[in-house]
C-alpha positions in Angstrom: -18.1 -153.7 41.6 -20.5 -151.8 39.2 -19.3 -148.3 40.3 -15.8 -149.5 40.1 -16.4 -151.1 36.6 -18.1 -147.8 35.4 -15.2 -146.1 36.5 -12.6 -147.9 34.9 -14.7 -147.8 31.6 -14.8 -143.9 31.8 -10.8 -144.0 32.3 -10.3 -146.4 29.3 -12.8 -144.3 27.2 -10.7 -141.2 28.5 -7.3 -142.8 27.4 -8.7 -144.0 24.2 -10.3 -140.7 23.0 -7.1 -138.7 23.8 -4.8 -141.3 22.1 -7.2 -141.2 18.9 -7.2 -137.3 19.1 -3.7 -137.1 18.9 -3.8 -139.4 16.2 -5.9 -137.0 14.1 -3.2 -136.1 11.3 -3.6 -136.9 7.6 -0.1 -138.7 7.6 -1.6 -141.0 10.5 -4.6 -142.1 8.4 -2.7 -142.9 5.2 -2.3 -146.9 4.7 0.4 -146.8 2.1 3.1 -145.0 4.3 3.5 -147.8 6.7 1.0 -146.5 9.5 -2.5 -148.2 10.5 -5.1 -147.0 8.1 -8.2 -145.0 9.4 -10.3 -148.2 9.9 -7.9 -150.0 12.1 -6.8 -146.9 14.1 -10.3 -145.5 14.8 -13.1 -148.1 14.2 -11.4 -151.2 15.6 -10.9 -150.1 19.2 -14.2 -148.2 19.3 -16.1 -151.2 17.8 -14.3 -153.6 20.2 -15.0 -151.3 23.1 -18.7 -151.2 22.3 -18.9 -155.1 21.9 -17.3 -155.6 25.2 -19.3 -153.3 27.2 -22.5 -155.0 25.5 -21.1 -158.1 26.5 -20.5 -157.3 30.0 -24.0 -155.7 30.4 -25.6 -158.9 29.2 -23.6 -161.0 31.7 -23.2 -159.0 34.5 -20.9 -161.3 36.2 -17.7 -160.6 37.9 -15.2 -162.4 35.1 -17.0 -160.9 32.4 -16.5 -157.6 33.8 -12.9 -158.0 34.2 -12.6 -159.6 30.6 -14.5 -156.6 29.2 -12.1 -154.0 31.2 -9.2 -155.9 29.9 -10.4 -155.8 26.3 -11.2 -152.0 26.4 -7.8 -151.2 28.1 -5.8 -153.1 25.4 -6.6 -150.7 22.6 -6.5 -147.8 24.7 -3.1 -148.1 26.1 -1.6 -149.5 22.8 -2.6 -146.2 21.0 -1.3 -144.3 24.2 1.9 -145.9 23.9 2.2 -145.3 20.2 1.6 -141.8 20.7 4.4 -141.6 23.6 6.9 -143.6 21.2 6.2 -140.8 18.7 6.9 -137.9 20.8 9.7 -139.5 22.7 11.6 -141.8 20.3 14.3 -144.1 21.2 17.0 -144.4 18.5 18.3 -147.9 18.2 21.5 -148.6 19.9 22.4 -150.8 17.0 23.0 -147.9 14.7 26.4 -147.5 13.6 27.2 -144.5 15.6 26.4 -146.3 18.9 29.8 -148.1 18.5 31.7 -145.1 19.2 30.6 -145.2 22.7 30.6 -147.2 26.0 27.5 -146.1 28.0 23.9 -147.0 26.8 23.0 -143.3 27.0 25.9 -141.8 24.9 25.0 -144.9 22.4 21.3 -143.7 22.1 22.6 -140.1 21.7 25.1 -141.1 19.2 22.5 -143.1 17.3 20.2 -140.0 17.1 22.9 -137.7 16.1 24.0 -139.9 13.1 20.5 -140.2 12.1 20.4 -136.4 12.6 17.2 -137.0 14.4 16.9 -133.3 16.3 13.9 -134.3 18.3 15.7 -137.4 19.7 18.9 -135.4 20.2 17.1 -132.5 22.1 15.3 -135.3 24.4 18.6 -137.3 25.2 21.3 -134.7 25.5 20.5 -133.1 28.7 22.8 -134.2 31.6 24.8 -136.0 28.9 28.4 -134.9 28.4 28.5 -134.3 24.8 32.2 -133.7 24.6 33.1 -137.3 25.4 35.4 -138.4 22.9 34.5 -141.7 21.4 36.5 -144.8 20.4 37.5 -143.4 17.1 38.6 -140.1 18.6 35.5 -138.4 17.5 32.8 -136.0 19.5 29.4 -136.1 19.1 29.8 -133.0 17.1 32.2 -134.5 14.8 29.7 -137.5 14.1 27.0 -135.0 13.0 29.3 -133.0 10.9 30.3 -136.5 9.1 27.0 -137.6 8.5 26.2 -134.1 6.9 29.3 -134.6 4.7 28.3 -138.0 3.7 25.0 -136.8 2.6 26.6 -134.6 -0.2 24.6 -131.5 -1.5 21.0 -132.6 -0.2 19.3 -129.5 1.2 17.1 -131.2 3.6 19.9 -133.2 5.1 21.9 -129.9 5.6 19.0 -128.3 7.5 18.6 -131.2 9.7 22.3 -131.3 10.2 22.4 -127.7 11.1 19.7 -128.0 13.5 21.5 -131.2 15.1 24.7 -129.2 15.5 22.9 -126.4 17.1 21.4 -128.6 19.7 24.8 -129.9 20.4 26.2 -126.8 21.0 23.1 -125.8 23.3 24.2 -128.7 25.3 27.7 -127.4 25.9 29.7 -128.9 22.9 33.0 -127.6 22.3 32.4 -125.8 18.8 36.5 -126.1 18.2 35.9 -129.9 18.3 34.0 -129.8 15.0 35.7 -127.2 12.8 38.3 -129.5 11.3 35.4 -131.6 10.0 33.3 -128.6 9.1 36.0 -126.8 7.2 36.0 -129.5 4.3 32.2 -128.9 3.8 31.2 -127.1 0.7 28.4 -125.7 2.5 29.8 -122.9 4.9 26.7 -122.8 7.2 28.4 -125.4 9.7 31.3 -123.4 9.9 29.7 -120.3 10.6 27.8 -121.5 13.5 30.9 -123.2 14.9 33.0 -120.2 15.0 29.9 -117.8 15.7 29.5 -120.0 19.0 33.2 -119.5 19.9 35.3 -122.0 17.8 38.7 -120.8 17.6 39.3 -119.6 13.6 43.3 -120.1 14.4 42.9 -123.8 15.7 46.4 -125.8 15.5 45.3 -129.3 14.6 47.0 -132.4 15.7 49.4 -132.6 12.8 50.7 -128.8 14.0 49.1 -127.1 10.9 46.8 -124.2 11.3 42.9 -125.2 10.3 42.9 -122.6 7.6 45.4 -124.9 5.5 43.2 -127.7 5.6 41.2 -128.2 2.4 42.7 -125.0 0.7 42.4 -126.4 -2.6 38.5 -126.6 -2.6 37.7 -124.4 0.4 34.6 -122.1 -0.4 35.4 -118.3 -0.4 32.7 -117.7 1.9 34.3 -119.9 4.5 37.7 -118.1 4.6 35.7 -114.8 4.7 34.1 -116.5 7.8 37.2 -117.2 9.4 38.5 -113.7 8.8 35.5 -112.1 10.3 36.0 -114.1 13.4 40.0 -113.2 13.9 41.6 -115.5 11.5 45.8 -114.6 11.4 45.9 -113.9 7.8 49.7 -114.1 7.8 49.6 -117.7 9.3 52.4 -120.1 8.1 52.6 -123.8 7.4 56.3 -125.3 7.5 57.7 -121.8 7.0 55.3 -121.0 3.9 53.1 -118.1 4.4 49.5 -118.3 3.6 49.4 -116.0 0.8 52.2 -118.4 -1.0 50.5 -121.4 -0.5 47.3 -119.9 -1.9 48.8 -118.6 -5.0 50.7 -122.1 -5.5 47.3 -123.5 -5.3 45.8 -121.1 -8.1 43.2 -120.2 -5.7 43.2 -116.6 -7.3 40.0 -115.7 -5.4 41.4 -116.7 -2.0 44.4 -114.9 -2.9 42.7 -111.6 -4.0 40.6 -111.5 -0.6 43.7 -112.1 1.7 45.4 -109.0 -0.3 42.3 -106.8 0.2 41.7 -107.7 3.9 45.3 -106.9 4.6 47.8 -109.9 4.8 51.2 -109.3 3.9 51.6 -110.3 0.4 55.4 -109.4 0.5 56.2 -112.5 2.7 58.3 -114.7 0.9 58.3 -118.9 0.9 61.0 -121.2 1.8 62.2 -120.8 -1.8 62.3 -116.9 -1.6 59.3 -116.4 -3.8 56.4 -114.2 -3.1 52.6 -114.6 -3.8 53.2 -112.0 -6.8 56.1 -114.1 -8.0 53.8 -117.2 -8.3 51.2 -115.2 -10.1 53.7 -113.7 -12.4 55.1 -117.2 -13.2 51.5 -118.5 -14.1 50.8 -115.6 -16.2 54.2 -116.2 -18.2 53.0 -120.0 -18.7 49.5 -118.8 -19.8 51.1 -116.4 -22.4 53.8 -119.3 -23.8 51.0 -121.5 -24.1 48.9 -119.0 -26.2 45.8 -119.5 -23.7 43.7 -116.7 -22.5 44.5 -115.5 -19.1 41.7 -115.5 -16.9 40.0 -112.5 -15.5 40.6 -113.7 -12.0 44.4 -114.1 -12.7 44.8 -110.6 -14.3 42.7 -108.9 -11.4 44.8 -110.4 -8.7 48.1 -109.6 -10.6 47.1 -105.9 -10.8 46.0 -106.0 -7.1 49.4 -107.7 -6.2 51.6 -105.1 -8.0 49.8 -102.6 -6.5 50.1 -103.6 -3.0 54.0 -104.2 -3.9 54.2 -100.6 -5.4 52.7 -99.2 -2.4 54.7 -101.0 -0.1 57.9 -100.1 -2.0 56.7 -96.4 -1.9 56.6 -96.6 1.8 
């Protein structure tokens, strides 16, 4: 039994040393952050192991040796198990994100996605259909973007969110499935990632409108530029209203100027027969009547549209 005993002692010591070595991080030693302190993490299992070895040597009977082995194995494998759980975390299935799906695997992945836990997503994503539509009609990609939107303007959340989106795309997520949610974000980085990965900039939503018309009133200019670079139809219409006319009526002079510069047909008319330049002229007239100072953006887009109109007439 002595040879077997010392073999098991050596195995336990090896496991303990590996577990402790993987714990040598300043954050792990801190007591105030919710982890074990240095004394509990290092000294306790070492002292306990030494005492148990001494006890077994003083009482070399078989029962005492087994008690010593069991006592030494406990702290070793507890620490090893802790390290494994930290390396491969298992998100709680009770997280709100898990309610969207029926299978356990998708529930765990949805929980990780809603926590923007990139490491867990990468661990759980392989061999999972990441394009499964949940009970609410949302995919995992939509859940991730929803969490980003809910966090507001927090750079650390945005960074984790972008990494989570990239992980889902790497596992085969359909980039077009997230465009409707991404177009509403103030930060265009998610939208850029989706269209760069093959998302359709001319996507038609369930209500029949083109993607670009969603959130036009608040859309950042950079988002429109991203869509244009990847093939946006600048002459798209919604219920008979051309994009340039809709933008003009929303007084988004920055978007209107960009569309005109990129070659959109500014002479197209809306259902009431008015063009974008007519909307701009009407707004300038209102500003003059109210004796308000006309903004430089409005003056610039007015000059640009008149130049475009004059060029078109000359042709």
